[in-house]
C-alpha positions in Angstrom: -29.9 4.0 14.2 -28.6 0.6 13.3 -26.4 -0.8 16.1 -22.8 -1.3 15.4 -21.2 -4.7 16.0 -18.6 -4.9 18.8 -15.2 -6.2 17.8 -13.5 -8.6 20.3 -12.2 -12.1 20.7 -13.0 -14.4 17.8 -14.9 -11.7 15.9 -11.8 -9.5 16.0 -9.6 -12.3 14.5 -12.2 -13.0 11.8 -12.4 -9.3 11.0 -8.6 -9.1 10.7 -8.4 -12.1 8.4 -11.2 -10.9 6.1 -9.6 -7.4 5.9 -6.3 -8.8 4.9 -7.8 -11.1 2.3 -9.9 -8.3 0.9 -6.8 -6.2 0.3 -4.9 -9.1 -1.1 -7.6 -10.0 -3.6 -8.3 -6.4 -4.5 -4.5 -5.9 -5.1 -4.5 -9.1 -7.3 -7.4 -7.8 -9.4 -5.7 -4.5 -9.9 -2.3 -6.0 -10.7 -3.9 -8.4 -13.2 -5.3 -5.5 -15.2 -2.2 -3.4 -14.9 -0.5 -6.1 -17.0 -3.2 -5.8 -19.6 -4.0 -2.1 -19.5 -2.1 0.2 -17.0 -4.9 2.8 -16.9 -7.7 0.3 -16.2 -5.4 -1.5 -13.7 -4.7 1.7 -11.7 -8.4 2.5 -11.5 -9.3 -1.1 -10.5 -6.5 -1.3 -7.9 -8.5 1.2 -5.7 -12.0 0.3 -6.8 -11.7 -3.5 -6.4 -9.9 -3.1 -3.1 -12.4 -0.5 -1.9 -15.3 -2.7 -2.8 -14.0 -5.7 -0.9 -13.0 -3.5 2.1 -16.5 -2.1 2.1 -18.0 -5.6 2.3 -15.8 -6.3 5.4 -16.3 -2.9 7.0 -20.0 -2.5 6.3 -21.3 -3.6 9.7 -18.9 -1.2 11.4 -19.4 2.0 9.4 -22.3 4.5 9.3 -22.1 5.4 5.6 -20.0 2.7 4.1 -21.1 2.8 0.4 -19.0 5.9 -0.3 -15.9 4.0 0.8 -15.7 2.4 -2.6 -15.5 5.6 -4.8 -13.4 7.3 -2.2 -10.8 4.5 -2.3 -10.9 4.4 -6.1 -10.5 8.2 -6.5 -7.8 8.2 -3.8 -5.9 5.4 -5.6 -6.0 7.4 -8.9 -4.8 10.6 -7.1 -2.0 8.6 -5.4 -0.8 7.4 -8.8 -1.2 10.8 -10.3 1.1 12.2 -7.6 4.0 10.1 -9.0 6.0 13.1 -10.2 5.9 14.7 -6.7 7.1 11.7 -4.7 9.3 10.6 -7.5 11.3 13.7 -7.0 11.4 13.1 -3.2 12.4 9.5 -3.8 15.1 10.5 -6.2 16.6 12.9 -3.6 16.5 10.1 -1.0 18.1 7.7 -3.5 21.0 10.1 -4.2 21.6 10.7 -0.5 21.6 7.0 0.4 23.9 6.4 -2.6 26.3 9.1 -1.3 26.3 7.3 2.1 27.2 4.0 0.6 30.0 5.6 -1.5 31.4 7.2 1.7 31.3 3.8 3.5 33.2 2.1 0.7 35.7 5.0 0.8 36.6 4.1 4.4 36.8 0.4 3.5 33.4 -0.6 5.0 32.2 -3.2 2.5 28.7 -2.8 1.2 27.4 -5.5 -1.1 26.2 -4.1 -4.5 23.1 -6.2 -4.6 22.1 -5.2 -1.0 22.8 -1.6 -1.5 20.8 -1.3 -4.7 17.9 -3.3 -3.1 17.9 -0.9 -0.1 18.0 2.2 -2.3 15.1 0.9 -4.4 13.1 -0.2 -1.4 13.6 3.1 0.4 12.7 5.1 -2.7 9.5 3.1 -3.3 8.6 3.4 0.4 8.5 7.2 0.0 6.0 6.9 -2.8 4.0 4.4 -0.9 3.8 6.5 2.2 2.6 9.6 0.4 0.1 7.5 -1.8 -1.2 5.7 1.3 -1.7 9.0 3.1 -3.7 10.3 0.1 -6.0 7.2 0.1 -6.3 7.3 3.9 -7.3 10.9 3.7 -10.0 10.1 1.1 -11.4 7.3 3.3 -11.3 9.1 6.6 -14.6 11.0 6.3 -16.4 7.7 6.1 -15.0 6.3 9.3 -17.1 7.3 12.3 -16.0 10.6 13.8 -14.5 9.5 17.1 -11.5 11.1 18.8 -8.2 10.0 17.2 -9.7 7.8 14.5 -9.1 10.2 11.6 -5.4 10.8 12.2 -4.6 7.2 13.2 -6.2 5.9 10.0 -4.3 8.2 7.7 -1.1 7.3 9.5 -1.9 3.5 9.3 -2.7 3.7 5.6 0.6 5.6 5.0 2.6 3.1 7.0 1.0 0.1 5.4 1.4 1.4 1.8 5.1 2.4 2.6 6.0 -1.1 3.7 4.0 -2.7 0.9 5.7 -0.4 -1.7 9.1 -1.2 -0.2 8.6 -4.8 -1.2 6.5 -4.5 -4.4 6.5 -0.9 -5.4 9.4 -1.1 -7.9 7.8 -4.1 -9.7 4.4 -2.4 -9.9 5.9 0.9 -11.0 7.8 -0.9 -13.8 4.6 -2.5 -15.0 2.9 0.9 -15.3 5.8 2.6 -17.0 6.0 -0.3 -19.4 2.4 0.3 -20.3 3.3 4.0 -20.9 6.7 3.8 -22.6 7.2 0.2 -23.7 9.5 -2.4 -22.3 12.3 -1.3 -20.0 15.2 -3.4 -18.8 16.4 -2.3 -15.3 18.4 -4.7 -13.2 16.3 -7.0 -11.0 16.8 -9.0 -7.8 15.1 -12.4 -8.1 14.8 -15.1 -5.5 17.9 -17.4 -5.6 19.3 -15.7 -8.7 20.4 -12.2 -8.2 21.9 -9.5 -10.2 21.6 -6.2 -8.5 18.1 -4.8 -8.6 14.6 -5.2 -7.1 12.3 -8.0 -6.3 10.5 -9.2 -9.4 7.1 -11.0 -9.2 6.0 -13.5 -11.9 3.0 -11.3 -12.9 1.0 -8.3 -11.9 -1.5 -10.4 -9.9 1.2 -11.7 -7.6 2.7 -8.3 -7.2 -0.6 -6.7 -6.5 -1.6 -9.5 -4.1 1.6 -9.1 -2.1 1.1 -5.3 -1.9 -2.5 -5.8 -0.6 -1.4 -8.5 1.8 1.2 -6.4 3.4 -1.0 -3.3 3.4 -3.8 -5.3 5.0 -1.6 -6.7 7.7 -0.4 -3.3 8.8 -3.7 -1.4 8.6 -5.8 -4.0 10.3 -4.0 -3.5 13.6 -4.9 0.2 13.8 -8.4 -0.3 12.3 -9.3 -2.9 14.9 -8.3 -0.3 17.6 -10.6 2.3 15.9 -13.5 -0.2 15.9 -12.9 -1.1 19.5 -13.1 2.5 20.4 -16.4 2.7 18.5 -17.8 -0.2 20.4 -16.8 1.1 23.8 -18.3 4.5 23.0 -21.6 2.9 22.1 -21.7 1.0 25.4 -21.4 4.2 27.5 
C-alpha cells in the first residue's frame, strides 16, 4: 500500500493554499461557461473543480480518481435540486420579510438596501447549504474511512457552499436563469453604487472564482483536520 503523506507545518499551509486555489480556478472555469452555455457551465463547475481538487488531494486519498466524476455528478444533482431548496428559501425569505415589516411597524429603522441584501443572502445560503451537502455526500466515499471524517466533510462542504452562496449565489443563479428564460432585470447591489438588490460580479468567471475561493477557505480547515487524523492513524 502506498504510504500517505503527513500534513503538518509548512506542508499543511501549502496544501491549504493549493486547495483554495483549486476551488477558485475551478469556479472561474465553470462561471465562464455558465455565461456562454448554462448547461455546460453547470457540468464544468463540478468537473473542473473536482479535477483540480483531485490533483491537490491525490497524495492523501486511497482512490482519488473517482473524486472527479463524483464531484461533477454531485454538482449537477445540487443544481437539479433548485426547486426543492428554492421553496425552502422562499419560505425563509417571506419569514424574514415579515420580521423586517414588524420592526418598521414599531419604528425600528431597517435600511431597504440592507434588508433586501440580507434576505437575498439568507435565501441563497439555504440553497448553498443543501447543494454543498449533496456534493459532500457524493465525495465522502472517496475519503479514507476514519472515524468522524464522513460526517465532518459533509458538514464542511455544506457550510462552505452556504457562505459562498450567500455572497455569490444570487449572481450565479441569475446567470443560469437568464440562460433558461432570457434576460431578467432584478434590482442589484453594486459596490459604491447601490440600488437595493444583491452583489453583482462583472462576469461569470469572477462570480465563480469568488464562490470557489470562499468554499475553499471554509472547507480546507476541516479537510486538514481529516488529513491530520489520517496521518496520526498511520503512525500508530
